[in-house]
VOZAZA-451361 format. One line per field, with one value per residue (C-alpha): residue in three letters; chain; x, y, z. Coordinates in nm, 2 decimals. Each point is the difference from the previous one (the first is absolute). Layout:
N
residuo: [ALA_...] $
cadena: [A_...] $
X: [X_...] $
Y: [Y_...] $
Z: [Z_...] $
***
This chain:
489
residuo: [MET_HIS_THR_ASN_VAL_TRP_GLN_HIS_VAL_PRO_VAL_TYR_ILE_ARG_THR_ALA_TYR_ALA_VAL_MET_SER_GLY_SER_THR_MET_LYS_ALA_ILE_LEU_THR_VAL_VAL_LEU_MET_GLN_SER_ALA_ILE_ALA_ALA_MET_ALA_GLN_GLY_LEU_PHE_VAL_ASN_THR_TYR_GLY_THR_ALA_MET_ALA_GLU_GLU_ARG_ALA_PHE_SER_VAL_VAL_THR_LEU_THR_ASP_GLY_SER_ILE_ILE_THR_ALA_GLY_ASP_ARG_TYR_GLU_THR_ALA_THR_PHE_ASP_VAL_THR_ALA_HIS_VAL_LEU_LYS_VAL_ASN_ALA_THR_GLY_SER_GLU_GLN_TRP_ASN_ARG_GLN_ILE_SER_GLY_THR_ASP_ASP_VAL_HIS_GLY_ASN_ALA_LEU_CYS_VAL_LEU_PRO_ASN_GLY_ASN_VAL_LEU_VAL_VAL_GLY_TYR_ASP_THR_GLY_LEU_PRO_ASN_SER_GLU_PHE_GLY_ILE_LEU_VAL_ALA_GLU_TYR_ASP_ALA_GLY_ASN_GLY_LEU_PRO_VAL_TYR_THR_GLN_HIS_HIS_GLU_PHE_THR_LEU_ASP_ALA_ALA_ALA_VAL_ASP_VAL_VAL_PRO_MET_LEU_ASP_ASN_GLY_ALA_THR_ILE_LEU_SER_THR_TYR_GLU_PHE_TYR_PRO_ASP_LEU_LYS_THR_ALA_MET_LEU_VAL_ARG_THR_ASN_ALA_SER_GLY_ASP_THR_VAL_TRP_SER_ARG_VAL_VAL_ASN_PRO_PHE_SER_GLY_ALA_GLU_THR_PRO_SER_GLY_LEU_ILE_SER_VAL_SER_ASN_GLY_TYR_ILE_ILE_CYS_GLY_SER_VAL_HIS_GLU_GLY_THR_ASN_ASP_ASN_ALA_PHE_LEU_VAL_LYS_THR_ASP_ALA_SER_GLY_THR_ILE_GLU_TRP_SER_GLU_VAL_TYR_THR_ALA_THR_GLY_ILE_GLU_LEU_ALA_GLU_SER_VAL_VAL_ALA_ILE_PRO_THR_GLY_GLY_PHE_TYR_VAL_ALA_GLY_SER_THR_ASN_ALA_THR_GLY_ASN_GLY_GLY_LEU_ASP_LEU_MET_ALA_MET_LYS_VAL_ASP_ALA_ASN_GLY_GLY_LEU_ILE_TRP_LYS_HIS_GLY_PHE_GLY_SER_ASP_ARG_ASN_ASP_LEU_GLY_PHE_GLY_VAL_ASP_VAL_MET_ALA_ASP_GLY_GLY_ALA_VAL_TRP_THR_GLY_SER_ALA_TYR_ALA_ALA_ASP_SER_ALA_THR_TYR_ARG_ASP_LEU_TYR_LEU_LEU_ARG_THR_ASP_ALA_ASP_GLY_ASP_THR_LEU_TRP_THR_LYS_HIS_PHE_GLY_SER_GLY_GLY_ALA_GLU_THR_GLY_TYR_ASP_VAL_VAL_VAL_ASP_GLY_ASN_HIS_ILE_VAL_ALA_VAL_GLY_LYS_ALA_ASP_VAL_ASN_GLY_THR_GLU_ASP_VAL_LEU_VAL_VAL_ARG_THR_ASP_LEU_ASN_GLY_PHE_ALA_ALA_VAL_GLY_ILE_ALA_GLU_ALA_ARG_PHE_ARG_ASN_TYR_SER_VAL_TYR_PRO_ASN_PRO_ALA_SER_ASP_HIS_LEU_VAL_ILE_ASP_PRO_GLY_HIS_ALA_VAL_PRO_LYS_THR_LEU_THR_VAL_GLN_LEU_VAL_ASP_MET_LEU_GLY_ARG_THR_VAL_MET_ARG_GLN_THR_VAL_ILE_GLY_HIS_THR_ARG_PHE_ASP_LEU_ALA_ALA_VAL_PRO_ASN_GLY_ILE_TYR_THR_LEU_LEU_LEU_ASN_ASP_ALA_ALA_VAL_GLN_ARG_VAL_VAL_VAL_MET_HIS] $
cadena: [A_A_A_A_A_A_A_A_A_A_A_A_A_A_A_A_A_A_A_A_A_A_A_A_A_A_A_A_A_A_A_A_A_A_A_A_A_A_A_A_A_A_A_A_A_A_A_A_A_A_A_A_A_A_A_A_A_A_A_A_A_A_A_A_A_A_A_A_A_A_A_A_A_A_A_A_A_A_A_A_A_A_A_A_A_A_A_A_A_A_A_A_A_A_A_A_A_A_A_A_A_A_A_A_A_A_A_A_A_A_A_A_A_A_A_A_A_A_A_A_A_A_A_A_A_A_A_A_A_A_A_A_A_A_A_A_A_A_A_A_A_A_A_A_A_A_A_A_A_A_A_A_A_A_A_A_A_A_A_A_A_A_A_A_A_A_A_A_A_A_A_A_A_A_A_A_A_A_A_A_A_A_A_A_A_A_A_A_A_A_A_A_A_A_A_A_A_A_A_A_A_A_A_A_A_A_A_A_A_A_A_A_A_A_A_A_A_A_A_A_A_A_A_A_A_A_A_A_A_A_A_A_A_A_A_A_A_A_A_A_A_A_A_A_A_A_A_A_A_A_A_A_A_A_A_A_A_A_A_A_A_A_A_A_A_A_A_A_A_A_A_A_A_A_A_A_A_A_A_A_A_A_A_A_A_A_A_A_A_A_A_A_A_A_A_A_A_A_A_A_A_A_A_A_A_A_A_A_A_A_A_A_A_A_A_A_A_A_A_A_A_A_A_A_A_A_A_A_A_A_A_A_A_A_A_A_A_A_A_A_A_A_A_A_A_A_A_A_A_A_A_A_A_A_A_A_A_A_A_A_A_A_A_A_A_A_A_A_A_A_A_A_A_A_A_A_A_A_A_A_A_A_A_A_A_A_A_A_A_A_A_A_A_A_A_A_A_A_A_A_A_A_A_A_A_A_A_A_A_A_A_A_A_A_A_A_A_A_A_A_A_A_A_A_A_A_A_A_A_A_A_A_A_A_A_A_A_A_A_A_A_A_A_A_A_A_A_A_A_A_A_A_A_A_A_A_A_A_A_A_A_A_A_A_A_A_A_A_A_A_A_A_A_A_A_A_A_A_A_A_A_A_A_A_A_A_A_A_A] $
X: [-1.03_0.05_-0.25_-0.09_-0.11_-0.17_-0.22_-0.18_-0.07_-0.36_-0.04_-0.12_0.33_0.21_-0.19_0.05_0.37_0.03_-0.12_0.12_0.33_0.25_-0.04_-0.38_0.00_0.25_-0.23_-0.30_0.19_0.15_-0.35_-0.11_0.30_-0.05_-0.36_0.11_0.24_-0.26_-0.24_0.26_0.05_-0.38_-0.07_-0.01_0.37_0.05_0.19_-0.25_-0.03_-0.32_-0.04_-0.02_0.24_-0.19_0.06_0.24_-0.14_0.15_-0.11_0.11_-0.22_-0.15_-0.26_-0.10_-0.35_-0.11_-0.03_0.37_-0.09_0.21_-0.09_0.25_-0.02_0.22_-0.02_-0.03_0.17_-0.15_0.30_-0.22_-0.19_0.24_-0.29_0.04_-0.27_0.00_0.01_-0.16_0.06_-0.13_0.15_-0.10_0.22_0.15_0.07_-0.30_-0.13_-0.35_-0.05_0.18_-0.13_0.12_-0.09_0.00_-0.07_0.02_0.38_0.26_-0.10_0.25_-0.06_0.25_-0.14_-0.29_-0.15_-0.27_-0.30_-0.19_-0.29_0.23_0.03_0.33_0.08_0.25_0.17_0.23_-0.03_-0.18_0.16_-0.32_-0.17_-0.13_0.18_0.33_0.27_-0.08_-0.22_-0.08_-0.18_-0.21_-0.19_-0.17_-0.05_-0.19_0.28_-0.21_-0.10_0.21_-0.30_0.04_-0.17_0.10_0.28_0.09_0.25_0.12_0.15_0.18_0.15_0.33_0.08_-0.05_0.08_-0.10_0.29_-0.14_-0.32_-0.13_-0.36_-0.22_-0.27_-0.28_0.11_0.16_0.38_0.30_0.21_0.36_0.06_0.27_-0.09_0.20_0.07_0.23_0.12_0.32_-0.16_-0.25_-0.11_-0.24_-0.37_-0.25_-0.35_-0.29_-0.29_-0.33_-0.17_-0.11_0.35_-0.08_0.26_-0.06_0.32_0.34_0.32_0.34_0.29_0.31_0.25_0.32_0.15_0.10_-0.20_-0.17_-0.11_-0.25_-0.03_-0.15_-0.28_-0.12_-0.26_0.10_-0.22_-0.01_0.08_0.23_0.36_0.12_0.33_0.18_0.31_0.10_0.26_0.23_0.31_0.16_-0.15_-0.33_-0.08_-0.27_-0.25_-0.29_-0.28_-0.25_-0.34_-0.31_-0.33_-0.07_0.34_0.16_0.38_0.11_0.36_0.23_0.34_0.25_0.26_0.30_0.24_0.26_-0.14_-0.34_-0.24_-0.36_-0.28_-0.27_-0.22_-0.05_-0.16_-0.07_0.17_-0.25_0.25_0.06_0.19_0.00_0.19_0.07_0.09_0.17_0.33_0.33_0.36_0.12_0.04_0.00_0.20_0.06_-0.22_-0.35_-0.13_-0.33_-0.02_-0.14_-0.05_-0.15_-0.10_-0.16_-0.35_0.12_0.20_0.34_0.23_0.08_0.18_0.03_0.15_0.05_-0.06_0.07_0.29_0.28_-0.21_-0.31_-0.28_-0.33_-0.23_-0.38_-0.21_0.01_-0.23_0.04_0.05_-0.16_0.34_0.04_0.24_-0.09_-0.02_0.11_-0.03_0.15_0.22_0.36_0.26_0.05_0.35_-0.02_-0.16_0.18_-0.27_-0.33_-0.14_-0.24_-0.29_0.19_-0.14_0.20_-0.09_0.17_-0.04_-0.08_0.36_0.04_0.20_-0.07_-0.19_-0.03_-0.01_-0.19_0.01_-0.28_0.09_-0.06_0.29_-0.15_-0.04_-0.23_-0.10_-0.19_-0.19_-0.21_0.00_-0.24_0.01_-0.32_0.00_0.24_0.08_0.19_-0.15_0.21_-0.12_0.16_0.09_0.18_0.13_-0.18_0.08_0.09_-0.29_-0.06_-0.26_-0.13_0.22_-0.15_0.22_-0.15_0.25_0.01_0.16_0.35_-0.04_-0.05_-0.25_-0.10_0.19_-0.06_0.18_0.26_0.13_-0.02_0.37_0.03_-0.27_0.26_0.12_-0.09_-0.01_-0.02_-0.08_-0.30_-0.07_0.37_0.18_0.38_0.07_-0.15_0.11_-0.02_0.04_0.01_-0.10_0.07_0.04_0.35_0.14_0.02_0.11_-0.28_-0.06_-0.21_-0.20_-0.25_-0.23_-0.23_-0.36_0.10_0.23_0.33_0.28_0.11_0.23_0.18_0.27_0.14_0.03_0.04_-0.18_-0.12_0.03_-0.09_-0.07_0.04_-0.31_0.12_0.02_-0.34_-0.29_-0.32_-0.24_-0.15_0.24_0.00_0.29_0.15_0.23_0.16_-0.28_-0.28_-0.24_0.00_-0.20_-0.09_0.22_-0.09_0.29_-0.08_0.29] $
Y: [1.24_-0.13_-0.28_0.11_0.34_-0.11_-0.26_0.29_0.20_-0.04_-0.22_0.29_0.18_-0.30_-0.04_0.37_-0.05_-0.18_0.31_0.29_0.17_-0.05_0.35_-0.02_-0.34_0.12_0.29_-0.22_-0.26_0.26_0.11_-0.36_-0.06_0.32_-0.09_-0.34_0.16_0.23_-0.29_-0.21_0.29_0.03_-0.37_0.05_0.05_0.26_0.11_0.20_0.14_0.06_0.21_0.35_0.25_-0.02_-0.37_-0.29_-0.30_-0.34_-0.32_-0.34_-0.23_-0.01_-0.20_0.03_-0.06_-0.15_0.34_0.08_0.24_0.01_0.02_0.06_-0.01_0.18_0.29_0.38_0.22_0.35_0.23_0.27_-0.23_-0.30_-0.23_-0.33_-0.15_-0.31_0.11_-0.18_0.13_-0.10_0.11_-0.13_-0.17_0.33_0.14_0.23_0.01_-0.15_0.03_0.00_-0.08_0.04_-0.24_0.18_-0.10_0.14_0.00_-0.08_-0.26_-0.16_-0.19_-0.27_-0.23_-0.08_-0.27_-0.04_-0.20_-0.24_0.25_0.25_0.23_0.07_-0.09_0.23_-0.12_0.18_0.11_0.25_0.15_0.14_-0.32_0.01_-0.31_-0.03_0.22_-0.10_-0.26_-0.12_0.22_-0.16_0.21_-0.09_0.25_-0.01_0.00_0.19_0.31_-0.03_0.00_-0.19_-0.33_-0.06_0.08_-0.23_0.04_-0.32_-0.02_-0.30_-0.09_0.15_0.28_-0.09_0.17_-0.14_-0.01_-0.20_-0.16_-0.26_-0.03_-0.30_-0.15_0.11_0.37_-0.02_0.00_-0.14_0.27_-0.02_0.20_0.07_-0.11_0.16_-0.19_0.29_0.31_-0.18_-0.35_-0.06_-0.28_-0.07_-0.05_-0.11_0.14_-0.13_0.24_-0.05_0.21_0.26_0.03_-0.20_-0.23_-0.36_-0.13_0.11_-0.20_0.11_-0.14_-0.01_-0.26_0.19_0.09_0.35_0.32_-0.04_0.27_-0.15_0.20_-0.20_-0.25_-0.20_-0.28_-0.33_-0.29_-0.15_0.28_0.31_0.11_0.26_0.19_0.23_0.03_-0.13_0.14_-0.27_0.09_0.30_-0.08_0.06_-0.29_-0.04_-0.28_-0.18_-0.19_-0.23_-0.05_-0.20_0.17_0.04_0.16_-0.31_0.00_-0.27_0.11_0.30_0.10_0.26_0.12_0.06_0.28_0.21_0.34_0.12_-0.17_0.12_-0.17_0.24_-0.18_-0.34_-0.12_-0.35_-0.11_-0.18_-0.29_-0.04_0.18_0.36_0.33_0.20_0.37_0.20_0.16_-0.15_0.10_-0.36_-0.01_0.26_0.31_0.15_0.14_-0.11_-0.13_-0.11_-0.37_-0.23_-0.36_-0.31_-0.31_-0.33_-0.11_-0.12_0.31_-0.13_0.28_-0.01_0.33_0.34_0.32_0.36_0.28_0.37_0.25_-0.01_0.21_-0.09_-0.11_-0.17_-0.26_-0.04_-0.15_-0.28_-0.15_-0.28_0.06_-0.21_-0.15_-0.13_0.27_0.29_0.37_0.16_0.34_0.20_0.31_0.03_0.26_0.07_0.02_0.38_0.08_-0.03_0.19_-0.17_-0.35_-0.04_-0.24_-0.30_-0.26_-0.32_-0.28_-0.34_-0.33_-0.32_-0.06_0.34_0.16_0.37_0.09_0.37_0.26_0.33_0.31_0.24_0.31_0.37_0.13_-0.10_-0.33_-0.25_-0.36_-0.28_-0.21_-0.23_-0.12_-0.20_-0.13_0.09_-0.16_0.20_0.25_0.02_0.22_0.11_0.23_0.17_0.36_0.30_0.32_0.29_0.35_-0.11_-0.24_-0.36_-0.09_-0.33_-0.12_-0.22_-0.13_-0.19_-0.14_-0.25_-0.34_0.15_0.26_0.30_0.27_0.33_0.31_0.08_0.07_-0.26_0.25_0.31_0.01_0.04_0.26_0.25_-0.25_0.02_-0.30_0.07_-0.05_-0.22_-0.19_-0.05_-0.10_-0.02_0.15_0.08_0.29_0.00_0.36_0.06_0.36_0.20_-0.31_-0.08_-0.26_-0.34_-0.34_-0.18_-0.35_0.04_-0.29_-0.06_-0.29_-0.15_-0.10_-0.35_0.13_-0.06_0.26_0.10_0.29_0.07_0.27_0.19_0.37_0.34_0.31_0.09_-0.31_-0.09_-0.37_-0.17_-0.21_-0.15_-0.35_0.03_-0.16_0.19_-0.02_0.14_0.01_0.11_0.23_-0.06_0.23_-0.18_-0.26_0.26_-0.02_0.35_-0.01_-0.20_0.05_-0.09_-0.10_0.04_-0.02] $
Z: [-2.64_0.36_0.07_0.36_-0.14_-0.33_0.17_0.19_-0.32_-0.14_-0.30_-0.22_0.06_-0.07_-0.33_-0.09_0.06_-0.33_-0.20_0.20_-0.01_0.28_0.14_0.00_0.17_0.26_0.09_0.04_0.20_0.23_0.09_0.06_0.22_0.20_0.05_0.12_0.24_0.14_0.04_0.18_0.25_0.05_0.07_0.38_0.06_0.27_0.31_0.21_0.35_0.19_0.31_0.15_0.16_0.33_0.06_-0.06_-0.19_-0.05_-0.18_0.14_-0.20_-0.35_-0.20_-0.36_-0.14_-0.33_-0.18_0.09_0.28_0.31_0.37_0.28_0.38_0.24_0.25_0.00_0.26_0.05_0.06_0.18_0.24_0.01_-0.06_-0.19_-0.21_-0.23_-0.36_-0.30_-0.35_-0.35_-0.33_-0.35_-0.25_-0.12_0.34_0.05_0.36_0.04_0.38_0.33_0.34_0.36_0.28_0.33_0.36_0.35_-0.03_-0.27_-0.26_-0.24_-0.32_-0.08_-0.27_-0.22_-0.23_-0.26_0.13_-0.23_-0.01_-0.16_0.30_0.18_0.36_0.19_0.32_0.25_0.36_0.22_0.31_0.15_0.13_0.36_0.15_-0.19_-0.13_-0.36_-0.19_-0.35_-0.25_-0.27_-0.26_-0.32_-0.28_-0.33_-0.26_-0.25_0.20_0.31_0.23_0.33_0.06_0.36_0.24_0.29_0.29_0.17_0.35_0.13_0.34_-0.12_-0.24_-0.37_-0.33_-0.34_-0.25_-0.29_-0.13_-0.25_-0.13_0.06_-0.22_0.24_-0.03_0.33_0.05_0.19_0.16_0.11_0.32_0.25_0.35_0.28_0.33_0.11_-0.18_-0.10_-0.06_-0.27_-0.23_-0.28_0.02_-0.27_0.02_-0.22_-0.07_-0.17_-0.26_0.26_0.15_0.32_0.14_-0.07_0.16_0.10_0.06_0.13_-0.22_0.21_-0.12_0.12_0.33_-0.11_-0.06_-0.34_-0.25_-0.24_-0.33_-0.29_-0.06_-0.30_-0.02_-0.16_-0.10_0.35_0.24_0.03_-0.03_0.24_-0.04_0.24_0.21_0.35_0.23_0.13_0.20_-0.17_-0.35_-0.18_-0.23_-0.26_0.05_-0.18_0.18_-0.17_0.18_-0.09_-0.07_0.37_0.08_0.14_-0.07_-0.24_-0.06_0.07_-0.14_0.13_-0.25_0.24_-0.10_0.18_0.04_-0.12_-0.24_0.01_-0.21_-0.10_-0.26_-0.16_-0.33_-0.13_-0.32_-0.23_-0.07_0.37_0.28_0.11_-0.05_0.31_0.01_0.27_0.11_0.09_0.10_-0.01_-0.38_-0.28_-0.09_0.35_0.27_-0.02_-0.34_-0.14_0.09_-0.28_0.11_-0.17_0.20_-0.10_0.10_0.34_0.08_-0.11_-0.11_-0.38_-0.03_0.18_-0.14_0.11_-0.25_0.02_0.05_0.25_0.24_0.20_-0.24_0.10_-0.15_0.06_-0.28_-0.26_-0.27_-0.25_-0.37_-0.27_-0.09_0.35_0.11_0.23_0.04_0.33_0.15_0.28_0.05_-0.14_-0.09_-0.37_-0.13_-0.05_0.34_0.34_0.19_-0.03_-0.09_-0.29_-0.05_-0.13_-0.24_-0.08_-0.23_0.03_-0.19_0.18_0.09_0.17_-0.28_-0.06_-0.32_0.08_0.27_0.01_0.23_0.04_0.20_0.02_0.19_0.33_0.18_-0.17_0.10_-0.16_0.25_-0.23_-0.36_-0.21_-0.36_-0.18_-0.35_-0.21_0.28_0.33_0.27_0.30_0.28_0.29_0.10_-0.16_0.14_-0.17_0.11_0.35_0.07_-0.08_-0.26_-0.13_-0.29_-0.28_-0.28_-0.29_-0.25_-0.28_0.05_-0.07_0.28_-0.23_0.10_-0.16_0.09_0.37_0.32_-0.09_-0.26_0.21_0.04_-0.38_-0.05_-0.14_-0.26_-0.37_-0.24_-0.38_-0.28_0.06_-0.24_-0.05_-0.32_0.02_0.34_0.34_0.23_0.38_0.13_0.38_-0.05_0.32_0.22_0.14_-0.23_0.16_-0.10_-0.18_-0.12_-0.31_-0.14_-0.28_0.07_-0.26_0.06_0.10_0.27_-0.19_0.04_-0.35_0.10_0.33_0.06_0.30_-0.06_0.17_-0.11_-0.35_-0.23_-0.35_-0.08_-0.33_-0.08_-0.32_0.16_0.18_-0.19_-0.07_0.29_0.32_0.29_0.36_0.09_0.34_0.19_0.30_-0.02_0.01_-0.29_-0.14_-0.32_-0.31_-0.30_-0.36_-0.23_-0.37_-0.25] $
***
C-alpha cells in the first residue's frame, strides 16, 4: 500500500484490512479515496467570474480575511451609459458572492487598491474625476467588511491632479496612500498622503527623486518608513525604480534599475529574511517581446537577480507575494503554449533564487489578466479580469500552494474531453470527443506537487498506469488542471 494514500485512511479501516479480503478492502478504500478527492476539490479551490452582461468589471487589488473570505477592489464600466464606478466585491472561502458595492460620484470614480484596517474594515482608494477644482483627485472609502455597508467616503483635492494607486493601513485605523501627482499631463511623480481614521488628510508629501516622468505603482510599509516602486522615463527607456522614505515621507535612498528598452515595476513585497521582490514587465530580458519581470533586491535596493518569464510574445507582470519557503508567487498575463490568440491569467512560483517551480495558466478562450496575488495560509488567491461572453468580469482564482484549482474556466477549452475510468486501475483513457485533436502534454501530479507521469500525445490516448503508485492525482492537460483522478490497483 502506498504510504501517501494509506496515511489518509481512517484507523478503523486500516485495522479491518487485516481481516478483510483484498476485493472487499479495495472497494472500501476506493470509496475513501474518492471521498478524499471530492473533499480536496471542495476545500475552497475555484476559478470564478463575477459580473453582469450590462457592465464590465475588473479587480486590481485583493485582500483576504481570517475566515478565508476574499475582498477585491476595482472598477465597473456601464456599457449603456458609459459611467465608471469603483467596484468592491466580497466572496467567501468557497467562492460564493457575499456582497458587492459601487462607489459613485458626480463623474467617473475608479477603485485601484484596498487594505484591511486594524478595526477589521476595508479601506478602498482610487480617484474621482468629478471634483470641482481639479481634473481628478483621491478617493478614500471605508467599508464594513462583514456586511459591505459604507462607513465614510472622502474625496481629496490637491494643487495638482492626484490619483491613488496603492494604500497601506496604519495602527490608528488611518492609512498612508501612494498617489500620482501631475505637474503636467506628461510629467508626474509620486505623492504620499497620510489620512486619519475619518479619512481626513493629516499630511502629504511629494516624493520626486528623479528628473524624468515617474509612474508610481506599489507601496509597502516597513519598520521605519515606506518602500515605493514604479517606473521612470529616462531618455528613450522606461526603468524600474525603488524609493525608501522615512515615516514622514522624506527620501532616504532611491535606486533605478537601468535597462535598454522597457522595464515597468508594478508591485513590491518585503521578504521576511530581508530584501524585496518586485514584479512588473520587461522586454530587456526573458523569452522575447514583453515578459513578466521578477526581481529580487537586498534591503538597500541592490539588485540580486532579475528574470523575465513568459512566452515569445508580449506577456505582462503585475503582482507578487512571498511564500513561506522564502520564494515568491507572481501573477500577470501570458500566452499559453496552445493559444496564440489570447493571454491567460498567469501564475508563476519561484524559489528564493528565482528558479521556476511551476507555472499555471487560467483562461477561457478570451483575454484574462491577473493584477494582484496574495498567499493566504495554504492557498494562493489571484484576481483580475476575464472575458465572459464579450464583456469583462472580475476573475478570482483560489488555488492550493501548487497552483491547482478545481475545474473552472481554465479547463473550458477541454470541455469536450472525457477521462475514464475514474477510479483507474491499470489504465486511463483521454478521449477528445468531438473536439479537434490537438497536441497535448498530459501530466499526473500527486498531492505533494510531484509529477509522476508526463507524456505528449495527439487525439484519443490510453495510458498504462502500472508504474503509477496508488493515490489521488491531479490530471493536467497543457498545464490546465482538469480533474482529480484516483489510481487504485
